[in-house]
Structures are given as C-alpha cells and as structure tokens.
RODO-2510 file (C-alpha; in nm, 4 decimals, decimal comma):
residues 323
     n   res          X          Y          Z
     1     m     4,4510    -1,3106    -5,0053
     2     k     4,2041    -1,0463    -5,0950
     3     n     3,9274    -1,3182    -5,1271
     4     k     4,0340    -1,4472    -4,7744
     5     q     4,0001    -1,1120    -4,6267
     6     n     3,6615    -1,0690    -4,7878
     7     l     3,5449    -1,4258    -4,6253
     8     i     3,6318    -1,2882    -4,3039
     9     y     3,4599    -0,9657    -4,3276
    10     l     3,1660    -1,1456    -4,4557
    11     g     3,1830    -1,3895    -4,1444
    12     i     3,2003    -1,1046    -3,9209
    13     l     2,8923    -0,9442    -4,0880
    14     i     2,7011    -1,2450    -4,0572
    15     v     2,7822    -1,2736    -3,6886
    16     l     2,6712    -0,9489    -3,6319
    17     v     2,3502    -0,9765    -3,8132
    18     l     2,2781    -1,2516    -3,6209
    19     v     2,3359    -1,1022    -3,2959
    20     y     2,1148    -0,7922    -3,3865
    21     a     1,8337    -1,0241    -3,5105
    22     g     1,8678    -1,2354    -3,1688
    23     i     1,8401    -0,8818    -2,9644
    24     k     1,5259    -0,7716    -3,1828
    25     l     1,3425    -1,1126    -3,1458
    26     g     1,4349    -1,1163    -2,7773
    27     n     1,6221    -1,4613    -2,8174
    28     y     1,9675    -1,3305    -2,7399
    29     k     2,0577    -1,1017    -2,4478
    30     p     2,4236    -0,9609    -2,4308
    31     e     2,6231    -1,0632    -2,1232
    32     k     2,6137    -0,8320    -1,8462
    33     n     2,9179    -0,7118    -1,6725
    34     f     2,7381    -0,6451    -1,3118
    35     d     2,5316    -0,8615    -1,0906
    36     s     2,2050    -0,7676    -1,1389
    37     t     2,0689    -0,8303    -0,7834
    38     s     2,3633    -0,6271    -0,6286
    39     l     2,1152    -0,3789    -0,5060
    40     a     1,8388    -0,5815    -0,3655
    41     i     1,8224    -0,6604     0,0198
    42     k     1,8196    -1,0259     0,0232
    43     d     1,7401    -1,0507     0,4003
    44     t     1,4856    -0,7778     0,4615
    45     a     1,4334    -0,9003     0,8120
    46     r     1,7386    -0,7057     0,8990
    47     i     1,5528    -0,3843     0,8290
    48     a     1,4383    -0,2195     1,1601
    49     k     1,3966     0,1474     1,0431
    50     i     1,3405     0,3207     0,7151
    51     f     1,3871     0,6918     0,7036
    52     i     1,2170     0,8349     0,3940
    53     s     1,2931     1,2024     0,2536
    54     s     1,0711     1,2915    -0,0334
    55     q     0,8816     1,5740    -0,2318
    56     s     0,5825     1,4634    -0,0152
    57     e     0,8264     1,4718     0,3199
    58     p     1,1045     1,7037     0,2638
    59     d     1,1982     1,6945     0,6176
    60     g     1,1569     1,3081     0,6302
    61     v     0,9584     1,0544     0,8083
    62     y     1,0606     0,7200     0,9908
    63     v     0,9023     0,3913     0,9645
    64     i     0,9972     0,1782     1,2474
    65     k     0,9644    -0,1804     1,3415
    66     k     0,8630    -0,2338     1,7216
    67     g     0,8529    -0,5742     1,8102
    68     d     0,5973    -0,7495     1,5267
    69     k     0,4431    -0,4246     1,4357
    70     w     0,5424    -0,1114     1,2557
    71     i     0,4711     0,2651     1,3459
    72     v     0,5358     0,5657     1,1426
    73     k     0,6858     0,8565     1,3203
    74     k     0,7097     1,2206     1,2236
    75     d     0,8923     1,4970     1,4772
    76     s     0,6992     1,4352     1,8135
    77     m     0,3953     1,2235     1,6098
    78     q     0,3762     0,8590     1,5796
    79     a     0,1130     0,6275     1,4955
    80     p     0,0642     0,2971     1,3480
    81     a     0,1905     0,2137     0,9938
    82     d     0,0100     0,0743     0,7314
    83     i     0,1207    -0,2870     0,6899
    84     n     0,0558    -0,3364     0,3416
    85     t     0,2501    -0,0275     0,2521
    86     v     0,5504    -0,1388     0,4531
    87     a     0,5088    -0,4777     0,3061
    88     s     0,5064    -0,3499    -0,0367
    89     m     0,8221    -0,1439     0,0458
    90     l     1,0233    -0,4474     0,1814
    91     s     0,9207    -0,6450    -0,1294
    92     e     1,0457    -0,3923    -0,3557
    93     l     1,3638    -0,3785    -0,1771
    94     a     1,3946    -0,7620    -0,1724
    95     n     1,3439    -0,7516    -0,5444
    96     l     1,5711    -0,5017    -0,7042
    97     n     1,6660    -0,6291    -1,0152
    98     i     1,9132    -0,4043    -1,2186
    99     e     1,8083    -0,3922    -1,5845
   100     s     2,0734    -0,1647    -1,7140
   101     v     2,3512     0,0990    -1,6169
   102     v     2,2350     0,4099    -1,7782
   103     a     2,5080     0,6554    -1,6367
   104     t     2,8151     0,6638    -1,4665
   105     s     2,8841     0,9851    -1,3621
   106     p     2,6807     1,2696    -1,1388
   107     d     2,6629     1,5074    -1,4176
   108     k     2,3783     1,2666    -1,5517
   109     w     2,1759     1,2638    -1,1999
   110     k     1,9623     1,5561    -1,2816
   111     d     1,8420     1,3922    -1,6086
   112     y     1,6927     1,1052    -1,4042
   113     e     1,5685     1,2939    -1,0940
   114     l     1,8404     1,1954    -0,8682
   115     t     1,9959     1,4746    -0,7229
   116     d     1,9647     1,5508    -0,3488
   117     s     1,6922     1,7788    -0,4070
   118     a     1,4887     1,5923    -0,6610
   119     a     1,5170     1,2289    -0,5483
   120     t     1,3416     1,0374    -0,2985
   121     i     1,5966     0,9514    -0,0296
   122     v     1,5735     0,5891     0,1574
   123     k     1,7823     0,5138     0,4325
   124     l     1,7934     0,1748     0,6003
   125     f     1,9129     0,0529     0,9588
   126     d     1,9086    -0,2498     1,1517
   127     q     1,7882    -0,2734     1,5087
   128     n     2,0972    -0,1509     1,6534
   129     g     2,0788     0,1676     1,4308
   130     n     2,3486     0,0574     1,2039
   131     p     2,3125     0,1831     0,8580
   132     i     2,2516    -0,0871     0,5910
   133     r     2,2201     0,1078     0,2774
   134     e     2,1111     0,4457     0,1202
   135     y     1,8716     0,4635    -0,2034
   136     y     1,8355     0,7541    -0,4285
   137     i     1,4952     0,7115    -0,6095
   138     g     1,4331     0,9191    -0,9228
   139     k     1,1662     0,9233    -1,1933
   140     f     1,0114     0,6219    -1,3672
   141     r     0,8811     0,5224    -1,7083
   142     f     0,7101     0,2671    -1,8592
   143     k     0,9254     0,0333    -2,1157
   144     r     0,7029    -0,1565    -2,3754
   145     t     0,7964    -0,5415    -2,3922
   146     q     0,9730    -0,6676    -2,6863
   147     t     0,8032    -0,9617    -2,8985
   148     a     0,8646    -1,1218    -3,2215
   149     y     0,6137    -0,9029    -3,3771
   150     g     0,7523    -0,5762    -3,2908
   151     m     0,6699    -0,3672    -2,9695
   152     g     0,4226    -0,4807    -2,7211
   153     t     0,1280    -0,2426    -2,5790
   154     n     0,1607    -0,3327    -2,2281
   155     g     0,4345    -0,1237    -2,0455
   156     t     0,6480    -0,2418    -1,7775
   157     p     0,7300     0,0074    -1,5332
   158     y     1,1044     0,0888    -1,4478
   159     t     1,2644     0,3308    -1,1942
   160     f     1,5946     0,5064    -1,2044
   161     v     1,8052     0,4695    -0,8840
   162     r     2,1375     0,5210    -0,7567
   163     t     2,2896     0,4491    -0,4039
   164     g     2,4756     0,6618    -0,1515
   165     s     2,7978     0,4893    -0,2146
   166     s     2,8336     0,4906    -0,6020
   167     d     2,7901     0,7515    -0,8892
   168     d     2,6041     0,4997    -1,1314
   169     v     2,2373     0,5284    -1,2088
   170     y     2,0764     0,2217    -1,2563
   171     l     1,7557     0,1052    -1,4432
   172     v     1,5393    -0,1362    -1,2229
   173     k     1,2141    -0,2828    -1,2540
   174     g     0,9407    -0,1495    -1,0370
   175     m     0,7698     0,1953    -0,9388
   176     l     0,9748     0,2458    -0,6392
   177     s     0,9126     0,6336    -0,6750
   178     i     0,5134     0,5607    -0,6092
   179     t     0,5856     0,2915    -0,3398
   180     f     0,8241     0,5186    -0,1161
   181     n     0,7220     0,8934    -0,2276
   182     r     0,4538     0,9055     0,0603
   183     n     0,3735     1,1632     0,3307
   184     f     0,3073     1,0886     0,6916
   185     k    -0,0528     1,0309     0,6476
   186     n    -0,0422     0,8194     0,3695
   187     l     0,2129     0,5875     0,5777
   188     r    -0,0267     0,5434     0,8475
   189     n    -0,2979     0,2713     0,9015
   190     q    -0,6191     0,4340     0,7475
   191     m    -0,8108     0,0970     0,8234
   192     i    -1,1368     0,1353     1,0201
   193     l    -1,2863    -0,2023     0,9848
   194     k    -1,1889    -0,5322     0,7745
   195     l    -1,4448    -0,8120     0,7882
   196     v    -1,5145    -1,1067     0,6013
   197     k    -1,8650    -1,0934     0,5688
   198     n    -1,9208    -1,4719     0,5862
   199     d    -1,7646    -1,4908     0,9397
   200     v    -1,9901    -1,2320     1,0727
   201     k    -2,2673    -1,4022     1,2997
   202     k    -2,3905    -1,1012     1,4919
   203     i    -2,3997    -0,7190     1,4694
   204     s    -2,5290    -0,4993     1,7781
   205     f    -2,6286    -0,1584     1,7362
   206     t    -2,6233     0,0851     2,0620
   207     m    -2,8237     0,3883     1,9708
   208     p    -2,9970     0,6960     2,1671
   209     e    -3,3049     0,6479     2,3498
   210     d    -3,2673     0,2818     2,3893
   211     s    -3,3503     0,2228     2,0193
   212     g    -3,0558    -0,0165     1,9907
   213     y    -3,1091    -0,3878     1,8536
   214     y    -2,9060    -0,6726     1,7215
   215     l    -2,8911    -0,8775     1,4211
   216     v    -2,7928    -1,2464     1,4497
   217     k    -2,7269    -1,4974     1,1684
   218     k    -2,8956    -1,8698     1,2173
   219     d    -2,7783    -2,0971     0,9739
   220     s    -2,8241    -1,8832     0,6483
   221     a    -3,0769    -1,6497     0,7665
   222     w    -3,0645    -1,3181     0,9626
   223     f    -3,2891    -1,2252     1,2545
   224     i    -3,3743    -0,8886     1,4175
   225     n    -3,3457    -0,9382     1,7996
   226     g    -3,3430    -1,3128     1,7187
   227     k    -3,6881    -1,3421     1,6209
   228     d    -3,8064    -1,1381     1,3455
   229     t    -3,6756    -1,2263     1,0092
   230     a    -3,4465    -0,9729     0,8438
   231     d    -3,4108    -0,9051     0,4830
   232     f    -3,1022    -1,1131     0,3676
   233     s    -3,0108    -0,8770     0,0795
   234     k    -3,0247    -0,5817     0,2811
   235     v    -2,7794    -0,7441     0,5336
   236     d    -2,5401    -0,8559     0,2623
   237     s    -2,5700    -0,4967     0,1012
   238     y    -2,4996    -0,3472     0,4664
   239     m    -2,1712    -0,6169     0,5007
   240     n    -2,0560    -0,5105     0,1533
   241     m    -2,0599    -0,1611     0,2308
   242     i    -1,8555    -0,1479     0,5651
   243     g    -1,6625    -0,4930     0,5219
   244     w    -1,3445    -0,2793     0,4089
   245     l    -1,3855     0,0598     0,5419
   246     s    -1,0937     0,3149     0,5602
   247     d    -1,0542     0,6874     0,6060
   248     s    -0,7687     0,9307     0,5896
   249     h    -0,8995     1,2234     0,7740
   250     f    -0,7512     1,1744     1,1144
   251     d    -0,8071     1,3878     1,4338
   252     d    -0,5292     1,3310     1,6478
   253     n    -0,6069     1,5891     1,8992
   254     f    -0,9484     1,4351     1,9766
   255     k    -0,9888     1,2956     2,3029
   256     p    -1,3393     1,1620     2,4130
   257     v    -1,4841     1,3204     2,7193
   258     k    -1,8424     1,1839     2,6711
   259     a    -1,9873     0,8596     2,5911
   260     p    -2,0128     0,7612     2,2263
   261     v    -2,3617     0,8318     2,0783
   262     y    -2,3391     0,5274     1,8687
   263     t    -2,1682     0,2085     1,8980
   264     v    -2,1772    -0,0983     1,6773
   265     t    -2,0090    -0,4555     1,7317
   266     y    -1,9231    -0,7198     1,5000
   267     e    -1,8970    -1,0768     1,6239
   268     g    -1,8319    -1,4097     1,4687
   269     k    -1,5788    -1,6719     1,3698
   270     n    -1,2185    -1,6237     1,2732
   271     f    -1,1571    -1,2955     1,4477
   272     n    -1,1949    -1,1108     1,7470
   273     p    -1,5091    -0,9062     1,8246
   274     v    -1,4625    -0,5364     1,6628
   275     t    -1,6409    -0,2375     1,8200
   276     i    -1,6896     0,1107     1,6690
   277     r    -1,7598     0,4025     1,8724
   278     i    -1,8813     0,7226     1,7012
   279     y    -1,8695     1,0426     1,9079
   280     q    -2,0520     1,3936     1,8095
   281     k    -1,7526     1,6367     1,7807
   282     d    -1,9753     1,9267     1,7104
   283     s    -2,3102     2,0217     1,5577
   284     l    -2,1679     1,8707     1,2083
   285     n    -1,8673     1,6579     1,2620
   286     y    -1,8507     1,3076     1,4352
   287     v    -1,5576     1,1204     1,5276
   288     v    -1,5058     0,7352     1,4578
   289     n    -1,2953     0,5350     1,6386
   290     s    -1,2341     0,1489     1,6274
   291     t    -1,0850    -0,1428     1,8412
   292     y    -0,9507    -0,2603     1,4908
   293     n    -0,7384     0,0396     1,4801
   294     p    -0,7726     0,1642     1,8422
   295     q    -0,5098     0,4464     1,8282
   296     s    -0,6637     0,6426     1,5420
   297     y    -0,9710     0,8898     1,5558
   298     f    -1,1296     0,9858     1,2226
   299     v    -1,3412     1,2981     1,1760
   300     t    -1,6547     1,2764     0,9411
   301     l    -1,9725     1,4056     0,8545
   302     k    -2,2627     1,2323     0,9302
   303     e    -2,3505     1,1290     0,5974
   304     h    -2,0219     0,9778     0,5345
   305     l    -1,8925     0,7268     0,7598
   306     v    -2,1782     0,7478     1,0353
   307     d    -2,4682     0,6727     0,7932
   308     r    -2,2746     0,3885     0,6465
   309     l    -2,2157     0,2076     0,9803
   310     i    -2,5366     0,3032     1,1741
   311     k    -2,8841     0,1872     1,0469
   312     p    -3,2149     0,2030     1,2111
   313     k    -3,4004    -0,1200     1,2787
   314     d    -3,6491    -0,0564     1,0156
   315     f    -3,3917    -0,0549     0,7446
   316     f    -3,3228    -0,4579     0,7705
   317     k    -3,7042    -0,5282     0,8152
   318     k    -3,8286    -0,7535     0,5715
   319     t    -4,0621    -0,6080     0,3314
   320     v    -4,4201    -0,8080     0,3004
   321     k    -4,5060    -0,7936    -0,0934
   322     k    -4,8758    -0,7111    -0,1328
   323     q    -5,0765    -0,9936    -0,3063
***
C-alpha cells in the first residue's frame, strides 16, 4: 500500500515538474479562464466620439468623427485631428489582448495607477451619443520575452487597464498610456506639407520685388524658369528638407489682413497642388499656412520654417567648375 502511495506521489511530482518545465521553456501555457479578447472593440467603425481625460488634459478633450474626417475639440476650440494618432488609437482598441488578470479589487488600483485621479480615462461613444465602453489606463511596463535560453533582451510593452464596469485589473499588450495620454495640441494635425519628391514636377516661388521664379522638371533634370539648368543635388536636398514638414507652434488668433510676403506652390502627379503662404506677423515672427492643412496657422522665426521653404533663385543655380 505504501509503495502504491509513493508511486502516486511520484507521478504527481513528475507531472508538476513537466508543467513547470513547459512553462519555463515556453512550450506550455496554462488554460485561461477568461476571454483574452473581451476588452477589444472588434468593430471600431462604431466609434464616433472619444473622450480623453489624462494628466495632460485633466478637464478632458474630445476626438470627434465628422463625416470621413476627425476633429479634436476642447471647450470652444476645435481643430483637425492628426489622422495617424486617431488611427493608432483605433488600432490599439481593436487589438486589446488580455495577458492576465493581476488584481480583482479596488484596493489594488493605486498600485497600477488606475484610480480616478491617476489613470487616463477613455470613454467611447457611437454616432448617436450612446456609450460603448469606458477604459481606465494605468502605468505600463516592459516585459522581457522568455526563450529556451532564459530571458530575452528585447522587452514587450504592456499596460495595466481596467474598465468602468469592473473591479478587475488587466495586463494588456501595448503602450496605451502613451497613445492616449495626449493634450489638445498633440492631438491636432501638425502637418504643413507632405510630398513624395519624385511626384513633384514644378515649384513656383512668389517673392518680394518681383524676384519670384519657378523650377520645372523635364525628364530627369530640373530647370530654372524652364531654361537654365538647375543643380539637381540642390533641388533634391531641398525636397528632402521640406517633403515632410510639421510644426506644433500654432497661432489660433492670427487672421491674415495683408497679402503673404512669400508663397510657394508645388505641382506634379498623384497629388493636388499645394500652396504655402507666409505672412509677416511682426519684426521677428512669421506665420505659415498651407492648403494641405488650411485651418491651421503656425508661428515661426524666419530662420526656422521660412528659410527652409523659401530659397533665392541663386541657391539652385548650377555651379560651373573652373578648369
């Protein structure tokens, strides 16, 4: 009898060792008693309004869908939203995957920065204003990946999350706190210009005292005013410098009352012409506005945005090397 009991204990011990080894080697995962996708918004097209209250915006800010566009609204101010940021938010919500349940009572919320005052609160609504879900987003951490040789060197980001309808605290993949903890300015569309340089075929500069000119591309060469050969490397360098241009120094009170000091227009294939207008605000500051983001005005010193966008004709002239 005793030998039989010993065999049973030995069998149990072997099973436990195998399970432990399987977990350590990453070949076995214990069965979960929860739906790992239960937090995800499977149909993000339902979301028409997102309310975010965070450390950056304690009083809250709204991201609202208007037709096929998104705006960001705070109090009486509203502006076009950064579509890439909105896309990141929707992607995070669609792919929320629960790794584990780490707590089941409110007394643990403080440990994970999930109290009302510490968490980033995200409320989702449909187009009729009906609530879809409410998330509380806490701190995040990096978790090293487990390999057969021990702990890996690359960390996977995880975030602690709870919902408004449950006391449970979940560990989910992703950096939700960074994605959603943004202020009004950081949620706005900060783009001034976005171009694919190979699509640009003509650049026209309007400048004071009739000193304007244009660059035109014929085959693989650039020409000044259609006749003088431009230095290709200088045009290419210019396009690299302004092809993806953004800024965060908004001037929401600026109203143009005079004609712009400078304009530059980009034309070509696969995009509508884009014109940038540059106004002189005072002795030091200029204001930049673009048809790419027409509702936004950006204040800048001349040596920042203006000198990047506007170049004198001589800048592009091809230098003749002396023999």
